[in-house]
C-alpha positions as CSV (number, residue, x, y, z in Angstrom):
1,M,0.0,0.0,0.0
2,A,1.3,3.4,-0.9
3,Q,0.0,7.0,-1.2
4,L,2.0,9.8,-2.7
5,E,0.7,13.3,-2.2
6,I,1.8,16.1,-4.5
7,T,1.1,19.7,-3.5
8,Y,1.3,22.2,-6.4
9,A,2.2,25.9,-6.2
10,D,-1.5,26.8,-6.6
11,G,-2.5,24.7,-3.6
12,R,-3.9,21.7,-5.6
13,V,-3.2,18.3,-4.0
14,E,-2.9,15.3,-6.2
15,R,-2.8,11.8,-4.7
16,V,-1.2,8.8,-6.4
17,V,-2.4,5.7,-4.7
18,T,-2.1,1.9,-5.2
19,D,-5.2,0.9,-7.1
20,G,-6.3,-1.1,-10.2
21,S,-4.6,1.5,-12.5
22,W,-1.2,0.2,-11.6
23,K,0.7,-2.3,-13.9
24,R,2.8,-5.3,-13.2
25,R,5.4,-7.5,-14.9
26,A,7.8,-10.2,-13.7
27,G,11.2,-8.6,-13.1
28,A,14.7,-9.6,-12.3
29,R,14.2,-10.2,-8.6
30,L,12.9,-13.7,-8.5
31,M,12.8,-14.1,-4.7
32,G,13.2,-11.9,-1.6
33,D,12.9,-13.2,1.9
34,L,14.4,-12.0,5.2
35,L,15.5,-15.5,6.2
36,K,16.1,-17.3,2.9
37,G,17.8,-14.6,0.9
38,E,17.4,-13.0,-2.5
39,W,17.6,-14.3,-6.0
40,F,18.3,-11.9,-8.8
41,D,18.7,-12.6,-12.5
42,A,20.2,-9.4,-14.0
43,R,19.5,-10.6,-17.5
44,R,15.8,-10.0,-16.8
45,E,16.2,-6.4,-15.7
46,V,13.8,-4.1,-17.6
47,S,15.7,-0.9,-18.5
48,G,14.0,2.4,-18.0
49,W,10.9,1.1,-16.2
50,K,11.3,3.8,-13.5
51,E,11.7,6.7,-16.0
52,P,8.9,9.0,-17.2
53,G,7.5,8.1,-20.6
54,F,8.2,4.4,-20.3
55,D,5.9,2.3,-22.5
56,D,4.1,-0.2,-20.2
57,S,1.4,-1.1,-22.7
58,G,2.5,-4.7,-22.6
59,W,2.3,-5.0,-18.9
60,A,-0.6,-6.7,-17.1
61,E,-3.0,-4.9,-14.7
62,A,-2.3,-5.2,-11.0
63,T,-4.7,-7.2,-8.9
64,T,-6.1,-5.5,-5.8
65,R,-8.0,-6.5,-2.7
66,E,-9.7,-4.5,0.1
67,E,-8.1,-4.7,3.5
68,R,-8.7,-3.2,6.9
69,R,-5.5,-2.5,8.7
70,N,-4.6,-0.6,11.9
71,L,-1.8,1.6,10.5
72,E,0.4,3.4,13.0
73,P,2.8,6.3,12.0
74,Q,6.4,5.3,12.3
75,V,8.1,7.1,15.2
76,S,11.4,5.3,15.2
77,E,14.4,5.9,12.9
78,P,14.3,4.0,9.6
79,I,16.7,1.2,8.8
80,R,19.5,2.7,6.8
81,V,23.0,1.8,5.4
82,I,25.2,3.2,8.2
83,M,28.6,2.1,7.0
84,E,30.5,-0.2,4.6
85,L,33.2,-2.8,5.3
86,P,35.5,-3.8,2.5
87,A,36.6,-7.5,2.6
88,I,40.1,-7.7,4.1
89,S,41.1,-11.1,2.6
90,V,40.0,-14.0,0.4
91,S,40.9,-17.7,0.5
92,E,39.9,-20.9,-1.3
93,P,39.5,-23.6,1.4
94,A,37.8,-25.9,-1.2
95,P,38.0,-25.8,-5.0
96,G,35.8,-23.1,-6.3
97,R,34.6,-22.0,-2.8
98,W,36.0,-18.5,-2.3
99,T,35.7,-17.2,1.3
100,F,35.9,-13.5,1.9
101,D,36.6,-12.2,5.4
102,L,35.2,-8.8,6.4
103,G,37.0,-8.8,9.7
104,Q,33.9,-7.9,11.7
105,N,30.7,-9.8,12.5
106,M,28.0,-7.5,11.0
107,V,24.4,-7.4,9.9
108,G,23.4,-6.4,6.4
109,V,24.1,-7.6,2.9
110,V,27.0,-7.9,0.4
111,R,27.6,-5.6,-2.5
112,L,29.3,-7.3,-5.4
113,S,31.5,-5.5,-7.9
114,L,32.6,-7.9,-10.6
115,S,33.0,-8.7,-14.3
116,Q,31.7,-12.1,-15.3
117,P,30.3,-13.5,-18.6
118,R,26.6,-13.2,-19.2
119,G,24.6,-15.9,-17.4
120,T,27.2,-16.7,-14.8
121,A,25.3,-17.8,-11.7
122,L,26.9,-16.9,-8.3
123,T,25.8,-18.4,-5.0
124,I,26.5,-16.2,-2.0
125,R,26.4,-17.8,1.5
126,H,26.9,-16.1,4.8
127,G,28.3,-17.2,8.1
128,E,29.6,-15.8,11.4
129,M,32.5,-18.4,11.9
130,L,34.6,-20.7,9.9
131,N,34.7,-24.5,10.1
132,P,38.1,-26.1,10.9
133,D,38.7,-26.6,7.2
134,G,38.2,-22.8,6.5
135,T,34.8,-23.1,4.9
136,V,31.9,-21.0,6.1
137,Y,30.2,-22.3,9.2
138,T,26.4,-22.3,8.7
139,A,25.2,-25.1,11.0
140,N,23.8,-22.6,13.5
141,L,21.5,-20.9,11.0
142,R,18.8,-23.6,11.3
143,A,16.2,-23.1,8.5
144,A,17.6,-19.7,7.5
145,D,19.3,-20.3,4.2
146,S,20.9,-16.9,4.3
147,T,21.9,-17.5,0.6
148,D,21.7,-15.0,-2.2
149,V,21.9,-15.9,-5.9
150,Y,23.0,-13.5,-8.6
151,V,23.0,-14.2,-12.3
152,C,25.2,-11.8,-14.1
153,A,24.0,-9.6,-17.0
154,G,27.4,-9.5,-18.6
155,S,27.0,-8.3,-22.2
156,S,25.2,-10.2,-24.9
157,G,27.9,-8.9,-27.3
158,R,31.2,-8.8,-25.3
159,G,30.3,-11.0,-22.4
160,S,32.2,-9.5,-19.4
161,D,31.1,-6.0,-18.6
162,A,31.6,-4.8,-15.0
163,E,28.4,-4.8,-12.9
164,T,27.5,-4.0,-9.3
165,W,24.6,-5.5,-7.3
166,R,23.3,-5.9,-3.7
167,P,20.1,-7.4,-2.3
168,I,17.4,-5.0,-1.0
169,F,14.8,-7.4,0.4
170,T,16.8,-9.4,2.9
171,F,19.5,-9.1,5.5
172,H,22.0,-11.5,7.0
173,G,24.3,-11.8,10.0
174,F,27.8,-12.7,9.0
175,R,31.5,-12.0,9.0
176,Y,32.4,-14.4,6.3
177,V,31.0,-14.6,2.7
178,E,31.4,-17.7,0.5
179,I,31.0,-17.2,-3.3
180,T,30.8,-20.1,-5.7
181,G,30.3,-20.1,-9.4
182,L,33.0,-17.5,-10.3
183,L,34.6,-18.1,-13.7
184,L,38.3,-17.3,-13.4
185,A,41.4,-18.0,-15.4
186,P,43.4,-21.0,-14.2
187,G,45.4,-20.0,-11.1
188,A,43.6,-16.7,-10.7
189,S,42.0,-15.5,-7.5
190,P,39.3,-12.9,-7.0
191,D,40.3,-9.6,-5.6
192,P,38.9,-8.9,-2.0
193,S,37.5,-5.7,-3.4
194,M,34.9,-7.8,-5.2
195,V,33.0,-8.0,-1.9
196,T,31.9,-5.1,0.4
197,G,29.7,-5.5,3.5
198,V,26.8,-3.1,3.6
199,V,25.9,-2.6,7.3
200,L,22.3,-2.0,8.1
201,S,20.7,-0.8,11.3
202,S,18.0,1.3,12.7
203,D,19.7,4.7,12.3
204,M,19.7,5.7,16.0
205,P,22.0,8.6,16.8
206,E,25.1,7.5,18.7
207,V,25.2,9.4,22.0
208,G,27.9,7.6,24.0
209,T,31.7,7.0,23.9
210,F,33.7,4.9,26.3
211,A,37.4,4.0,26.6
212,C,39.9,3.0,29.3
213,S,43.5,1.9,29.7
214,D,42.6,-1.8,29.2
215,E,42.3,-2.6,25.5
216,R,40.4,-5.8,26.3
217,I,37.6,-3.7,27.9
218,N,37.7,-1.3,24.9
219,K,37.2,-4.3,22.6
220,L,34.3,-5.5,24.8
221,Q,32.7,-2.1,24.5
222,E,33.2,-2.2,20.7
223,N,31.6,-5.7,20.6
224,I,28.7,-4.4,22.7
225,V,28.1,-1.6,20.2
226,W,28.3,-3.9,17.2
227,G,25.8,-6.3,18.9
228,M,23.4,-3.5,19.4
229,R,23.9,-2.1,15.9
230,G,23.3,-5.5,14.3
231,N,20.2,-6.5,16.4
232,Y,18.4,-3.2,16.5
233,L,16.6,-3.4,13.1
234,D,13.2,-1.9,13.7
235,V,12.7,-4.3,16.6
236,P,15.3,-5.4,19.3
237,M,16.1,-8.8,17.8
238,D,17.7,-11.6,19.7
239,C,19.9,-12.8,16.8
240,P,20.3,-11.6,13.2
241,Q,21.6,-14.7,11.5
242,R,19.3,-17.8,12.2
243,D,15.6,-18.4,11.6
244,E,14.5,-16.4,14.6
245,R,15.2,-12.6,14.7
246,M,12.4,-11.9,17.1
247,G,11.9,-9.2,19.7
248,W,12.5,-11.3,22.8
249,M,11.3,-9.4,25.8
250,A,13.9,-10.5,28.5
251,D,16.8,-9.9,26.2
252,T,15.5,-6.4,25.6
253,Q,14.9,-5.3,29.2
254,V,18.3,-6.5,30.4
255,F,20.2,-4.7,27.7
256,L,18.2,-1.5,27.5
257,P,20.2,0.5,30.1
258,T,23.4,-0.3,28.2
259,A,21.8,0.6,24.9
260,A,20.6,3.9,26.2
261,M,24.1,4.9,27.2
262,N,25.4,4.3,23.7
263,A,22.5,5.5,21.4
264,D,19.4,7.6,21.4
265,V,16.8,4.8,21.7
266,A,13.8,7.0,22.6
267,G,12.0,6.6,19.2
268,F,13.1,3.0,18.8
269,F,11.5,1.9,22.1
270,T,8.5,4.1,21.8
271,K,7.7,2.3,18.6
272,W,8.5,-1.1,20.1
273,M,6.2,-0.5,23.1
274,T,3.4,-0.3,20.6
275,D,4.3,-3.8,19.5
276,V,4.4,-5.0,23.1
277,I,1.0,-3.6,23.9
278,D,-0.4,-4.9,20.7
279,A,0.8,-8.4,21.6
280,Q,-0.6,-8.2,25.2
281,R,-3.6,-10.5,25.8
282,A,-6.9,-9.1,27.0
283,D,-6.3,-10.7,30.4
284,G,-3.1,-8.7,30.8
285,A,-0.5,-11.4,30.1
286,H,2.5,-10.4,28.0
287,S,4.0,-12.5,25.3
288,D,7.5,-13.8,25.2
289,V,8.3,-11.7,22.1
290,A,7.0,-8.6,20.5
291,P,5.7,-8.4,17.8
292,V,4.0,-11.6,18.9
293,M,4.7,-14.9,17.0
294,S,2.7,-18.0,17.0
295,G,4.0,-21.1,18.9
296,L,5.4,-19.1,21.9
297,S,3.9,-18.5,25.3
298,Y,2.5,-15.8,27.5
299,G,3.3,-14.9,31.1
300,T,7.0,-15.9,31.4
301,P,8.7,-14.2,34.3
302,A,11.4,-11.6,33.3
303,W,10.1,-11.8,29.8
304,G,6.6,-10.5,30.3
305,D,7.9,-8.0,32.9
306,A,9.6,-6.1,30.1
307,G,6.2,-4.5,29.5
308,V,6.8,-2.7,32.8
309,I,10.5,-2.4,32.9
310,V,11.1,-0.9,29.4
311,P,8.7,2.1,29.6
312,W,10.0,3.0,33.1
313,A,13.6,2.8,31.8
314,I,12.8,5.1,28.9
315,Y,11.2,7.5,31.3
316,E,14.2,7.5,33.6
317,T,16.6,8.1,30.7
318,Y,14.7,10.9,28.9
319,G,12.3,12.3,31.5
320,D,9.4,12.2,29.1
321,K,6.1,11.1,30.7
322,R,4.4,10.3,27.5
323,I,5.6,6.7,27.3
324,L,4.3,6.1,30.8
325,E,0.9,7.6,29.8
326,R,0.7,5.3,26.9
327,S,1.9,2.2,28.8
328,I,0.4,2.6,32.3
329,D,-2.8,0.6,31.7
330,S,-0.7,-2.2,30.2
331,M,1.6,-2.1,33.2
332,I,-1.3,-2.3,35.6
333,A,-2.9,-5.1,33.7
334,W,0.4,-7.2,33.7
335,T,0.8,-6.7,37.5
336,A,-2.8,-7.7,38.1
337,W,-2.3,-10.8,35.9
338,C,0.8,-11.8,37.9
339,R,-1.2,-11.4,41.1
340,A,-4.0,-13.6,39.7
341,N,-1.5,-16.2,38.8
342,S,0.2,-16.4,42.2
343,T,-0.5,-18.3,45.4
344,G,0.0,-16.1,48.5
345,L,1.8,-13.7,46.2
346,I,4.3,-16.4,45.2
347,R,4.4,-16.7,41.4
348,D,3.9,-20.4,41.3
349,K,1.3,-20.7,38.4
350,T,1.1,-20.1,34.7
351,R,4.6,-19.0,34.0
352,G,4.6,-19.7,30.3
353,N,7.7,-21.3,28.9
354,D,9.4,-20.5,32.2
355,Y,12.9,-20.1,30.8
356,G,14.4,-19.2,34.3
357,D,17.9,-17.7,34.4
358,W,18.4,-18.6,30.7
359,L,21.9,-20.0,29.9
360,S,23.3,-19.7,33.4
361,I,26.5,-21.6,34.1
362,D,26.4,-24.4,36.7
363,A,23.8,-22.6,38.7
364,V,20.0,-23.2,38.9
365,T,18.0,-20.4,40.3
366,P,14.5,-21.5,41.3
367,K,12.0,-20.4,38.7
368,D,9.3,-19.5,41.2
369,L,11.8,-17.3,43.0
370,I,12.6,-15.4,39.8
371,G,8.9,-15.1,39.1
372,T,8.1,-13.7,42.5
373,A,11.1,-11.3,42.5
374,Y,10.0,-9.9,39.1
375,F,6.4,-9.7,40.2
376,A,7.6,-7.5,43.1
377,H,9.7,-5.4,40.7
378,A,6.8,-4.9,38.4
379,A,4.5,-3.7,41.2
380,D,7.3,-1.4,42.4
381,L,7.9,0.2,39.0
382,T,4.2,0.5,38.3
383,A,3.7,2.3,41.6
384,R,6.5,4.7,40.7
385,A,5.0,5.3,37.2
386,L,1.6,6.1,38.8
387,R,3.3,8.6,41.2
388,V,4.9,10.4,38.2
389,L,1.5,10.5,36.5
390,G,-0.2,11.9,39.6
391,R,-2.4,8.9,40.2
392,D,-1.5,8.7,43.9
393,Q,-4.3,6.4,45.1
394,A,-3.4,3.7,42.6
395,A,0.3,4.3,43.3
396,A,-0.4,3.7,47.0
397,A,-2.2,0.4,46.3
398,H,0.8,-0.8,44.2
399,E,3.3,0.3,46.9
400,A,1.3,-1.8,49.4
401,L,1.3,-4.7,46.9
402,F,5.1,-4.5,46.6
403,A,5.5,-4.5,50.4
404,E,3.3,-7.6,50.6
405,I,5.2,-9.4,47.9
406,R,8.5,-8.5,49.6
407,E,7.3,-10.0,52.8
408,A,6.2,-13.1,51.1
409,F,9.5,-13.4,49.2
410,N,11.5,-13.2,52.5
411,K,9.3,-15.6,54.3
412,R,9.5,-18.2,51.5
413,Y,13.1,-17.8,50.2
414,V,15.4,-16.0,52.7
415,A,17.0,-17.7,55.7
416,A,18.0,-16.0,58.8
417,D,21.7,-16.0,57.8
418,G,20.9,-14.3,54.5
419,T,21.1,-17.4,52.4
420,I,18.6,-17.2,49.6
421,H,16.9,-20.3,48.2
422,G,19.0,-21.7,45.4
423,N,22.1,-20.0,46.7
424,T,23.0,-18.7,43.2
425,Q,24.5,-15.4,42.1
426,S,21.3,-14.5,40.2
427,A,19.1,-15.1,43.3
428,Y,21.2,-12.8,45.4
429,V,21.6,-10.0,42.8
430,I,17.9,-9.7,41.9
431,A,16.9,-9.7,45.6
432,I,19.5,-6.9,46.2
433,R,18.7,-4.9,43.1
434,F,14.9,-5.1,43.4
435,G,15.0,-3.9,47.0
436,L,13.6,-7.1,48.5
437,L,15.9,-7.2,51.6
438,D,16.2,-5.0,54.6
439,A,19.6,-3.5,55.4
440,A,20.8,-6.2,57.7
441,M,19.7,-9.0,55.4
442,R,21.1,-7.2,52.4
443,E,24.6,-7.3,54.1
444,R,24.3,-11.0,54.9
445,A,23.1,-11.8,51.3
446,A,26.0,-9.8,49.9
447,R,28.5,-11.9,51.8
448,H,27.0,-15.1,50.3
449,L,27.1,-13.5,46.8
450,V,30.8,-12.6,47.2
451,A,31.6,-16.0,48.6
452,D,30.1,-17.7,45.6
453,I,32.0,-15.5,43.2
454,E,35.3,-16.2,45.1
455,R,34.6,-19.9,45.3
456,R,34.4,-19.9,41.5
457,G,37.7,-18.2,41.2
458,N,36.2,-14.7,40.5
459,R,34.0,-16.1,37.8
460,L,30.3,-15.4,37.2
461,S,27.5,-17.9,36.8
462,T,24.6,-15.7,35.9
463,G,22.4,-16.2,32.8
464,F,20.2,-13.7,31.0
465,V,18.2,-12.8,34.1
466,G,21.0,-12.0,36.5
467,V,23.8,-10.8,34.2
468,S,22.6,-7.1,33.9
469,H,22.3,-6.8,37.7
470,L,25.5,-8.5,38.8
471,L,28.0,-5.6,38.7
472,H,25.5,-3.0,39.9
473,A,24.5,-5.2,42.9
474,L,28.1,-5.5,43.9
475,T,28.6,-1.8,43.7
476,S,25.5,-1.2,45.8
477,V,26.9,-3.3,48.6
478,G,30.3,-1.6,48.5
479,R,32.2,-4.3,46.6
480,D,33.5,-2.6,43.5
481,D,36.7,-4.6,44.0
482,V,34.8,-7.8,43.2
483,A,33.0,-6.2,40.3
484,Y,36.3,-5.2,38.8
485,A,37.6,-8.8,39.3
486,L,34.7,-10.2,37.4
487,L,34.9,-7.6,34.6
488,L,38.6,-8.2,34.1
489,Q,38.4,-11.9,34.2
490,D,39.2,-13.6,30.9
491,A,38.9,-17.3,31.9
492,F,35.6,-19.1,31.1
493,P,33.0,-18.0,32.0
494,S,33.5,-14.3,31.7
495,W,32.9,-11.3,29.5
496,L,36.5,-11.2,28.3
497,F,36.6,-14.9,27.4
498,S,35.1,-14.3,24.0
499,V,37.2,-11.2,23.5
500,K,40.3,-13.3,24.2
501,H,39.2,-15.7,21.5
502,G,38.6,-13.2,18.8
503,A,34.9,-12.3,19.1
504,T,33.8,-9.1,17.4
505,T,30.3,-9.2,18.8
506,I,28.7,-10.5,22.0
507,W,27.9,-14.3,21.9
508,E,24.6,-15.8,23.0
509,R,26.4,-18.3,25.3
510,W,29.3,-17.8,27.6
511,N,30.7,-20.9,25.9
512,G,29.5,-20.3,22.4
513,W,32.9,-21.4,21.3
514,T,35.8,-22.9,23.3
515,P,39.2,-24.2,22.3
516,E,38.2,-27.7,23.5
517,T,34.8,-28.1,21.8
518,G,34.7,-25.5,19.1
519,P,31.2,-24.2,18.6
520,H,28.7,-25.2,21.4
521,P,27.2,-28.6,20.6
522,D,23.6,-27.2,20.9
523,I,24.1,-25.9,17.4
524,G,20.7,-24.5,16.8
525,M,20.9,-22.3,19.9
526,N,24.3,-20.7,19.4
527,S,24.3,-17.2,18.0
528,F,27.6,-15.3,17.8
529,N,25.7,-11.9,17.7
530,H,23.3,-11.7,20.6
531,Y,23.5,-8.6,22.8
532,S,22.1,-9.9,26.1
533,L,25.3,-10.8,27.9
534,G,26.7,-7.4,26.9
535,S,24.5,-5.7,29.5
536,C,27.6,-5.1,31.6
537,G,28.1,-2.0,29.5
538,A,25.9,0.2,31.6
539,W,28.2,-0.4,34.6
540,M,31.2,0.4,32.6
541,F,29.8,3.8,31.8
542,E,28.4,4.4,35.3
543,R,31.1,3.1,37.6
544,L,34.3,2.5,35.6
545,A,34.1,5.9,33.9
546,G,31.6,7.5,36.3
547,I,28.4,8.8,34.5
548,G,25.1,8.1,36.2
549,R,21.8,9.6,37.3
550,E,20.7,10.3,40.9
551,S,18.3,7.7,42.1
552,G,14.7,8.8,41.9
553,T,15.3,11.4,39.2
554,A,14.7,11.3,35.4
555,G,16.2,12.8,32.3
556,Y,19.6,13.6,33.8
557,R,18.4,16.7,35.6
558,R,20.4,15.4,38.6
559,I,23.7,13.7,37.5
560,V,26.1,11.6,39.6
561,I,29.7,11.5,38.7
562,A,31.1,8.6,40.8
563,P,33.9,6.6,39.1
564,A,35.3,3.7,41.2
565,I,38.8,5.1,40.8
566,R,40.4,3.6,43.9
567,E,39.3,0.1,43.1
568,G,40.0,0.6,39.4
569,R,43.6,1.6,40.1
570,R,44.1,-1.5,42.3
571,A,42.7,-3.6,39.4
572,G,45.3,-2.1,37.0
573,I,43.1,0.5,35.3
574,T,45.0,3.8,35.0
575,W,42.5,5.9,33.1
576,A,38.9,5.9,31.8
577,R,36.8,8.3,29.8
578,A,33.2,8.4,28.9
579,T,30.8,10.9,27.3
580,H,27.0,10.7,27.1
581,R,24.9,13.1,25.2
582,S,21.9,13.1,27.4
583,I,18.5,14.8,26.7
584,R,20.0,17.8,28.5
585,G,23.4,18.0,26.8
586,E,26.7,16.2,26.8
587,I,28.2,14.8,30.1
588,L,31.8,14.0,30.4
589,S,33.6,12.0,33.1
590,A,37.3,11.3,32.5
591,W,39.8,10.2,35.1
592,S,43.5,9.4,35.0
593,S,46.1,8.5,37.6
594,E,49.8,8.5,38.1
595,P,51.9,7.8,41.2
596,G,50.6,10.2,43.9
597,L,48.1,12.0,41.7
598,V,44.5,11.4,40.3
599,R,42.8,13.8,38.0
600,L,39.1,13.9,37.2
601,D,37.7,16.0,34.4
602,V,34.0,16.6,34.4
603,R,31.6,18.4,32.1
604,I,28.0,19.1,33.3
605,P,25.4,20.5,30.8
606,A,23.3,23.6,31.3
607,N,20.3,23.5,33.6
608,T,21.5,20.5,35.5
609,T,23.4,19.9,38.8
610,A,25.6,17.0,39.7
611,E,27.0,15.2,42.7
612,V,30.7,14.4,42.2
613,R,32.4,11.8,44.2
614,V,36.2,11.5,44.3
615,P,38.7,9.7,46.5
616,A,39.6,11.9,49.5
617,G,43.4,11.2,49.1
618,A,45.9,11.9,51.9
619,T,45.3,15.7,51.8
620,G,41.7,15.7,50.5
621,V,41.0,17.4,47.1
622,S,44.1,19.5,46.5
623,G,43.0,21.3,43.5
624,V,39.7,22.2,41.7
625,T,39.4,24.4,38.6
626,E,36.2,25.5,36.9
627,S,36.5,26.4,33.2
628,G,40.2,26.9,33.8
629,G,39.8,29.1,36.9
630,A,41.1,28.4,40.4
631,L,38.9,26.9,43.1
632,A,38.4,30.4,44.6
633,S,36.5,31.4,41.5
634,A,34.8,28.0,41.1
635,V,31.5,29.3,42.4
636,G,29.7,26.2,41.2
637,V,31.5,23.8,43.6
638,R,30.3,23.1,47.1
639,V,31.8,20.4,49.3
640,V,28.9,18.6,50.9
641,R,30.5,15.8,53.0
642,E,33.2,13.3,53.3
643,E,32.2,9.6,53.6
644,A,33.8,6.2,53.1
645,G,37.0,7.8,52.0
646,E,35.3,10.0,49.4
647,V,34.8,13.7,49.1
648,V,31.2,14.5,47.9
649,M,30.7,17.8,46.1
650,E,27.8,19.5,44.5
651,V,28.5,21.2,41.2
652,G,26.5,23.2,38.7
653,S,26.8,23.3,34.9
654,G,30.3,23.8,33.6
655,R,33.7,22.2,33.1
656,Y,35.7,21.1,36.1
657,R,39.1,19.5,36.9
658,F,39.7,17.9,40.3
659,E,43.1,16.9,41.5
660,I,43.6,14.4,44.3
661,R,47.0,13.8,45.8
662,D,47.6,10.6,47.8
């Protein structure tokens, strides 16, 4: 369906719409499918058909049908070509099978530039990894052929004119491209310039930068961004290569805080919440994916809860109440559905496919515990949203519900010594992060969490549910040292394990590939571009570099600059720098250290204030400048207090440098 409106200088409006006056003819594009690929026979191309005056008298009339559709205006950025990657090498691992390496796992299509005789049929296959023999690994694609076919036009007279082509009705996830069917002289090889990767993504403005002194962490950050770039195509997909590519709800909610530090995702998730609400059942249950797909379930803990978590996270990031206004009835309905499917406020019924802490490592978190914790979290966030919207009576009811669920959670799952049922890292971190423990019990639970991490040799065990909360939970209980130990770990399982083994995107599994086994044996569930486990990126911005928001505020009106400098130095980090272009302007936090001296550079945008936390040092904060001026003229700085070895200052908008001697 299409409608073109032409407004003339005299005010007349002409509408060109799709109707029975349109013409049709079979063209060169024989097939186009997102999962299968595209087939194109350039010999069948009709020249000039898009030009004025073309003679279409031999074309057939288009067929039409009446349809009723609920059309919504698009509010998110369109999918565009955002960059191109030339192939860096080419090899021939098997006769006639030419493998091109783009050097980066990406999402998009290939552009061919070549000269081949007319009628030469080329088959183009795509893969993320190589088999041991150097051929392209496609076993993990399942039913997605991810294969394009191009038949060269050449020249009917001379037979080998240069031509360029790329598909337009498909996309693939790949680093490696295999081309068969090339006609080459004996002993000749194709030039790598024959293949260019055309990178596609929803064209969200990039708003964040991050770097530090550890190049492994910088590569992790790069992989996180590439994972987001490749999976954010109109919907937040789970994997761009196999026959899935769906908007899985849990994957989305755990990664959103990281995504929002790196890109402007307001329009993207405003659009996606329309999909989420469209997919919600009349009884309030949310689907596993949005847009909804047949064959999946409703009501799964941590998956369905995205319908509450995502709008609240977008409000916190941008301070725009409209997404809460549009989503609040859906949020209330989900919370009510969870209550109706609980016994004594324990989520023990109707949990859909009940994925649990998906892909955790040697740790089984009880699924009813996960369901109950997320039920409490949904009630809490719904109450907060209602307060923002001025619906105080409904907010109070949800606050009371949260308190009741919290009490039920403690009674069922928490022992007097702080042990939480299941004794897993994920059980502890969600209880800590969702505010389910009082101060004393929180301290005891934190000791068990740290003990489990240390027992595993400073390795994590969390799956999709716990991974985004792990580092933040450690920070909240004063254990940034343990958070650094986890982040900098490169033995399996860890964030840097895949980096150490050459990953250029985030893997679906901690052990998606190992030197011992190669690709994980569960071949069909092994994506090498799957952003969920990259949700540590938010902590890297907020605590390693230091850019965060004050709790209880939205839209970065109140900023917190609190890099964990002391613990970072002990872990071997000597500098870190991040910027974030918030809704109110760009924020900078950059620290560096040398023997006896730490410097912190800060930029706070107009019409905001910030709390800045720096190590006290042996002599306190020895130097502060504002826009190059001395502390005496730094009227925007006020020392508030000193606590836990830190000096806490209030600053207004401006640029500041703090020097701490120790």
